[in-house]
C-alpha positions as CSV (number, residue, x, y, z in Angstrom):
1,M,0.2,-25.1,136.4
2,G,-0.6,-23.8,132.9
3,L,-1.2,-20.3,131.8
4,F,-4.8,-20.3,132.8
5,G,-4.6,-23.0,135.5
6,T,-5.8,-25.9,133.2
7,K,-2.6,-27.9,132.9
8,G,-3.4,-31.6,133.5
9,K,-7.1,-30.9,133.7
10,K,-9.5,-32.2,131.0
11,R,-12.0,-29.8,129.7
12,E,-15.5,-31.1,129.3
13,K,-17.1,-30.6,126.0
14,T,-20.4,-28.9,126.8
15,E,-21.4,-28.2,123.2
16,K,-25.2,-28.3,123.0
17,V,-25.3,-27.8,119.2
18,P,-23.4,-30.7,117.6
19,D,-21.8,-30.7,114.1
20,M,-24.0,-32.6,111.7
21,D,-23.5,-34.7,108.5
22,E,-26.0,-36.3,106.3
23,K,-26.5,-39.4,108.5
24,S,-26.8,-37.5,111.8
25,L,-29.3,-35.0,110.2
26,L,-31.5,-37.8,108.9
27,K,-31.3,-39.5,112.4
28,A,-32.3,-36.2,114.1
29,L,-35.2,-35.6,111.7
30,D,-36.4,-39.2,112.3
31,S,-36.1,-39.1,116.1
32,H,-37.1,-35.5,117.0
33,E,-40.3,-33.7,116.3
34,K,-38.6,-30.3,116.2
35,V,-35.2,-29.7,114.7
36,V,-33.3,-26.4,114.2
37,V,-30.1,-26.5,112.0
38,D,-27.6,-23.7,111.8
39,C,-26.1,-23.8,108.3
40,W,-22.7,-22.0,108.3
41,G,-19.4,-21.7,106.5
42,T,-15.8,-21.5,107.8
43,H,-15.1,-18.1,106.2
44,C,-18.4,-16.5,107.3
45,A,-17.9,-14.0,110.1
46,P,-21.7,-13.5,110.8
47,C,-21.9,-17.3,111.2
48,R,-19.5,-17.2,114.1
49,K,-21.9,-14.7,115.8
50,I,-24.8,-17.1,115.4
51,H,-23.1,-20.1,117.1
52,P,-23.4,-18.8,120.7
53,I,-27.0,-17.8,120.1
54,M,-27.8,-21.3,119.0
55,E,-26.1,-22.7,122.1
56,D,-28.2,-20.4,124.3
57,L,-31.4,-21.4,122.5
58,A,-30.5,-25.1,122.8
59,E,-30.2,-24.7,126.5
60,K,-33.4,-22.7,126.8
61,Y,-35.4,-25.2,124.6
62,P,-34.3,-28.7,125.6
63,D,-37.2,-30.3,123.8
64,I,-35.9,-29.1,120.4
65,F,-32.9,-30.7,118.7
66,F,-30.3,-28.1,117.6
67,G,-27.5,-28.9,115.2
68,K,-25.0,-27.1,112.9
69,L,-24.1,-28.0,109.4
70,N,-20.9,-26.9,107.6
71,T,-22.2,-26.1,104.1
72,E,-18.7,-26.3,102.6
73,E,-18.5,-30.0,103.7
74,W,-22.1,-30.8,103.1
75,L,-23.1,-28.7,100.1
76,S,-25.5,-31.3,98.8
77,I,-27.6,-31.2,102.0
78,A,-27.6,-27.4,101.9
79,V,-28.7,-27.3,98.2
80,K,-31.4,-29.9,98.9
81,N,-32.8,-27.7,101.6
82,G,-32.7,-24.4,99.6
83,V,-29.7,-22.8,101.4
84,M,-28.5,-20.1,99.1
85,S,-26.2,-18.2,101.5
86,V,-24.9,-18.5,105.1
87,P,-25.8,-18.1,107.8
88,T,-29.1,-19.8,107.2
89,I,-31.2,-21.4,109.9
90,L,-33.5,-24.3,108.9
91,F,-36.6,-25.2,110.9
92,F,-37.9,-28.8,110.6
93,R,-41.1,-30.2,112.1
94,N,-42.0,-33.9,111.9
95,G,-39.1,-34.4,109.5
96,K,-40.3,-31.7,107.0
97,L,-38.7,-28.3,106.4
98,V,-41.2,-25.7,107.5
99,G,-39.1,-22.6,107.2
100,S,-35.7,-20.9,107.1
101,L,-34.1,-17.6,108.2
102,S,-31.1,-16.3,106.2
103,G,-28.5,-13.6,106.9
104,T,-27.2,-11.9,110.0
105,T,-30.0,-11.8,112.6
106,S,-30.5,-11.3,116.3
107,K,-31.3,-13.9,119.0
108,N,-34.8,-12.3,119.3
109,D,-35.5,-12.7,115.6
110,I,-34.3,-16.3,115.6
111,E,-36.3,-17.2,118.6
112,S,-39.4,-15.5,117.3
113,E,-39.2,-17.3,113.9
114,M,-38.5,-20.6,115.7
115,K,-41.7,-20.1,117.8
116,R,-43.7,-19.3,114.7
117,K,-42.4,-22.2,112.6
118,L,-42.2,-24.8,115.3
119,E,-45.2,-23.7,117.4
120,V,-43.1,-23.5,120.5
């Protein structure tokens, strides 16, 4: 048995907020009425604090598509959507950007802004 009792066992990937690229973002915008995108960077400590919040919100709001976008890999998408710093959360409704929230923020602030922008 391994250090934590997982030797030989497969861990299921339960990530509710998938990594996105240009193609998957366009697909999500085309197939979901409400989309929330967490824009982040690998060297951003506040970004790491946002990830679990987004996972919680994705579980709480199954009718909304949640994704995350590494702005270092997909700078062109970030620039196109007005992302000037990370973390930034983008809110889309019917394929159109309807708002964003930048900087370190709380789960309550994210949820409140999401409700306002997406009419949840």
